[in-house]
N, C-alpha and C positions, 0 to 999 in steps of 0.2 A: 523185588518182592512185592506183594500187593495181596489185599484181603478183601476185594470185593464181595459184595453181598452174596450172589449167585458163586462165587469163588469160596468163599467161606462152607456155606451151606453143599456143595458138594463136598468138600474136602473131610464135613463133619458129616456128610452122610457115608463115605466110603467108609471111615475111621469107627461107625457106629455098625456098620455091618461087618467090620472084622473081629470075630470071635476071638480069635490070636490077640491081637491088639486089646480088646477090653478085657480080657483076664492078666495081661501086663498090668494097665491102667489101674486097675481096680487091685489089686497084688501090691502094688508099688506105692500107690498115693496111701492106700488102707494102712499101709504098715507106718510110711512117716508120719500120717495122722495120729493113730494113736500114739507112739514114742513120743511125739508131740505133748498130747495132753499128761500121760503119766511125767515127764517130769518138768511140767508145768506145776503139777498137782503137787511135788515135792517142795518147789521155790518158795521159800517164805513170803509173803507182799509181794506177789508177782503182780499184780494190777498195782499198786503203785509205784513198784520199778517201771513196768509200761508207761505208766504216766509221766514217771519223772524224765526216760530216755525220750518220751515225746515234747515236753520239753526243753531239754536239748539239743536235739535235730531241729526244730522251730528255731531257736534261739540261734543256732549255729549259723542257718541257713540266712537269716535276718543280716549278719555281718561275714556272708560267704566271702566277699573281699577282701575284707582284714582277715580272716582266718587263711585264706590261700596266699597272703601275700606272707604272712609267717613262716606256712610251711615253707613257700618258695627258699625266705633266708635261711631260713636252718637245715633244709635239705642240700640248698648249696654249701653253707658251711660246712656241713658232713661228707662235700666233695661228691655230691651228685650231681648228674645235670638237668634242670629242668625244665619242659620244653610247654609250651602251650599250645593246641592243638583247637582254634577257634570252629574246625568241623572234622567230618571224615576224611574230606580229601587231605588235609592238613596233617593230621594223625597218620595216614599211611605216610604221605611222605616223608616223614621225620624218620619214621621206622624203614624205610627203604632207605634213605640217605644214610644213616649210620649202620645200616647192611653194606650196602654198596663201599662206602668209607674203607670198612673194612675187610672187604673181600669175602661176606659169608655168602656161603650156597646152602646150607644146612643151619635149621632153627630148631629148636625145641621147645613145645609152647606149655604151659600149665592152663587149667582152666580160666576162660576169660569171657565174661559176657559183651565187656565192651569192642574186644577184638573180633567178636562175631557182628555185634552191630556196625561196625564200620568196615565188615569185609576184607579182614587184614588179610587172612591166609591165600583168597584170591589174589590178592594186588602181590603179593609176595612172588606168587607161582608167575604171575605176568614178568617179570624181573629174573627170572630164573631162578628163587631162593625157594627152598623147598622146606614147609610148616610142617611139622611133625605135632601132632594132640600128645600129651604124655600121660593126662587125668584118662583111667583106664577109662571111664564110659565116652569120654570124648573119641578115645582112641578108637574104640568101637565104631562109634557112628561114622569116623572118619575113614573107618576102613569099607562100612557099606554106605558112602558116598552120601551121607546124609547131614542132616542139622541137625543139632540137640532140640529134645522137645520138650526140656524142663531145664527150669535155672540152676536147682543144684543133682537134679538126677540125668544127666542128657539121653541117658541109653533106657530109661526107662520103661521107654515103649519097646525095647529087644527083649526076647526072654533068653534064657541060657542057652538052649538049642541054638538061635541065631548065634549068640557071640561065639560058642563053640565053632562053629560053621567057617565063621570070617577070620578068627585066630587060624582056624585050621588052614584055611585057603592061603594066609600070609604066611604061614609057617612051612605050608607043604607037609602037614602032618594030619593025620585023623584023630580027633580030639573029643573026649567024651563029653556031653555036656554036664554029666553027672559025677565029674573029677571038677570040683570049683579050684582045689588046688592046683592043680595039673595047669588049667585055663591062665591062671591068674600068673601061674609060672611062665608060662609060655609067652606072655603078654611081655612079662619082664623081660624075659631073654631076647624078643625081640628088641623093645626100646633101650636095654643096655647099649648096647653099641650106638645107637643116636646120642645119648647122653655123651658118651667121651668122646663123638669125633662133631660134636654140635660148634659154631662159631658162635653163636648168638642165643641166648633166652630170652623168651618172651612171656610174661606174667599177667594177670592183670593188679585188683587191688583192692581186697574187702574194705581197708578205709586206708586212710592216710592222715597220722599224728601229725598237725600243726607241731604244738609242745617239741617236738625233737626230727623233726622234718621227714620220720619213719611212713616206710609201706609195711602194712601187714596183709598177711597170704595167711586165710584161716583152709585146711584141707583134712581129706579125711586120711589121704595118702603121704607118701615120703617122694612122690614125682617133683612136685611143687620144688621142693630143695634143690634136686639137681636141677634142676633149669635155671633156678637163681645163682648157685654157688659154681656149677663146675664150666659152663663156659666163660669164657674170657670176657665176654658182653653181657650184660643184662637190662631190659628194658621192662618195664611196668607201664602198661596204658590205664588210666584210671580216668573215672568221670571224678568232673568235679563235685559233684554233690557229695561225694564219700569222704569229706574231710570231716574231720573232727578235732574239737580244741586239745584236748589233753590227753593224760593216759587214765587219768581215774572214770571222764568219760569214756574210754577207749573200753575200758572194764567191765563196763555197762553193756555195751553192745558186744561185745563178746559175747558174754551169760546170757544175752537173750537171741544172739544170733544162731550159736550150735544150738540151742533148746528148740526154738522153732522151724530151724532147716532139718535136722536129724534127731532130735531126742535125745541128744548127748549134753550133758552139764558143761563139757568144753569139748571142742574141738580136739580129734587123736593129734594132729600140728598145727600150733601156728607161729608161726614165722615170722620177725620183726626184722627189717632190712632197714638199714640206716647208712647209707652214701655205701662207698666201696670194701673191700676188704681191708684192714689196714695192717701193719708191720706186726708180724707174730700171731696175725689169726690162721686157723689151720686151716680155712677154705675161704670160699667167698671170690667174686669177679673183681677182677680189675678196674670196671667201667660200670656205672648205673645210669641207667637215663629213665627218668620220670617224665612220661607225657599226661599232661594233663587235658582232659577233652570235654570240651563244652558240645558242640554238636546239637544245639537246640535249649540245654539246659539253664542257660543264663535267660533267656526269655522268660522262661516260666517263673522267675523272684518276684514276689510281688504283685502276682496275678492270682486268680481262684484255682490254680493250677499248683500252685507251687507247694502243697502238700504232698505231692507225689515224689518229690526231691526228698521225701524223708525216706524212703523207700531204701532195705539194708541188701535187698535180693535175697530173703530167704528161703522163697518157695512156699511159704507156710498155706496161701491164699490158694495155690495152686489143687491144693492135696485135699481142700475142701470143698471145691467150687463143682457144683452139681455140671457146668455146662465143659470145663476142662476135662472133667474125669471120663466124661463120655467122647467128647470131640478128640482130644488128643492135643499134644503141642505142636505138631506140625499143620491144623487147621488154620492155626492163626498164622503162617509164615509170615513168624517173624523171631527175631533172636530173644523176646520178652513174649510168652505166651500167658496165658489163664487171666486171672481179674487183672493183675497189676500191668502186664502187657495189653490188654483193651484201654487202657489208659495210658501208658506211659508212650505206648508204639504210633499210635497215631500225634501224639504231641512232640513226637522227637524227628520220627520217620517221616511224615506228612499224612495230615488227615486224610488227602484226597486218595493216597494208596491205601488205606485201610478203614474204607466209609463203614465197614460190618462190625467191626472191634468193640465200638461201644455198645452194641446190638446183643453182642454174645456173651449176657448175661441174665439170670433170674431176679438180678437184684433184692437175692434173699439175705443180703447181709452178714455171709459166712464170712467172707473175706474182711470185713473189717473186723468182727470181733475175733478171728484168730490171728489178727497183724499183730507183731510185738509193738510196732509205735501208733495202734490203733488208727493206721491211712483211713480215712472216708471213700474209700473206692464208691461203693455206688453214689454218693453225691456226685462225684467227676464222672460217673460215666453217665447221668443224666445230664449233667453240663454240657458233655460233650454232644449227646442226643441232640440238645436245644440248638448247639453251636451249627449242627449238620441242617436243622431248621431256617434258621437266619441265614447262613451261608448257602442255603438253597445247593446242598452237593449229593444228598440221596438221590436214587434214579426218580426221573419223573412221575415216573406208572404209581410206585410209592409213596410219593410226597403227596400226588392227588389224592390216592384215598387217603392218606392220613388226615388231610386237609377236609377232604368230606367228611370224616368221622369225626372231627371235632367240631364242625358245623354243626351236624347232626348233635350231640354231645351237648350242646348249648342251647338248643332250644329242646325244652321238655314236652310240649304237646308234637312234635316233627320225631323226639324220639321216643314218644308212646307208640304212635304212628308207625312207624319204621319196625319198631320191635315187633309190633302186631303184624304186619306183613311178611318178617322174617320168619314168625309161626307159621303163619300159611304155608310159604312158600318151603321149610325145610320138611314138613308130612310126606313126600316120597323119597324123602335119604333119610328118614328118622327111624330108628329100632335101638331096641333097649335101652334108652336113654343116649345114645350115641348120632351123629351124623356118619352116613356110610356115601361121602361126595367122592364124584368123579375127581381121578387125579388131578386133570388141568383146572378144576375149581376149589380145590381143595386148599386155601392158604397156608396150612400146617402141615403141606407135602404130604407123608405120609402115614401122619399120627391123626387118630382121629378126633374131632372136636366133638365136647357134648352138646349134645340139642338143648333149644332155651326149653325150660319150664313152662309148664301150662299155662301157669301164674306168675306173674313177677311177685319179687319180695316188696315193694311199694305194694301192690295188690292187695296181698295178704295182711300186712301191717294196717293198711286202713281198714279193713273188713273186721279186723280186730282178731284174724284167725291164730297170731303168732298166741297173743295171750291165752287162747282157748290152750292151746298147746303145753 
């Protein structure tokens, strides 16, 4: 997976020209954003609660090792098996070894960004284990042989017509896109037999609570509970940054997560898993494994990027981002798209592989404003851009162009000369205040740039013309 500047631009261009996709993105993100706004208006002292939660997340990360060790102790005491995965390779090997130990051939999965990050489904397929996604959006995306395009709404790029076609193809029936009840019922039928025959269930974890060694799952479908309670073995793959010290702190997390993600006071299903089932429990698995995934997270602790680990994966920043809402999730070619993905993807999956993402932002600040933890993503996007300059990782042509521009901007007389020269050079291409450049000369690709004004702001200021107006 990569997102070079040319790759991102081409994928974004294709997405912007796709009228169907633009309609799906506008409708999906717009609805989520509006619901989020309304529920926060109803939450008393929401700003103070967000500030308090940020302080909790910051303090937790400062003592990350201590909280993780407490979690391991309490989870083990509750009967769970805790595994530490240094990277994606470790995590895949742990899961595969457990599957092979139990002779598993079919796995049901609930929605999990961590397993997308480590490409777990592909690794299981290579050893003959079929992994079936059971979240409806994830299932539709899997049927389409695609990857999720949104952190909480994986099929946000799909219309109901496409969903009906995919489910109909899988079931061998003709399904109406206007009968949503029948569509969901058909998905339920297709998945039910998988739940009953799976040898193992795999989930992620919205948070892990050190106080009791519990894994918490937050969903709006009941399928995750089928994954964690019906198969004889359950594995939860969770990033180490998802730790929360106490249940009091977890309650704040839950309150802000649902409102930020889907505009609900609380998600429909909040499941708490503390070890395997006990005598007298009506359901539950006999074996629970928790894989704590590092994959570069610990390297960010104590750095200028530590703040990104405060993210609770609500997806709110995607819904307000002008770049994501046009380019869509697949342009990022990462499990984590949007503003949070533009920061966390290069940091976890390699800056050299995702050189375009720090530039996939207008720096408007909407992502920071909407974030329940107030993560300063614009600051970190600028930090990543500065790192690219220092590390010389951007293409040499663009680097030289930026270096030349920086040199001009630093010298006032040269800047004035170049501006006047550009004003003369633009005359053959300037009409109605716009530059009509040949495509090969247009740095903004197909977007028309504004022409330089006849007089600069500095000239107008010195002449007193602005005061007269």
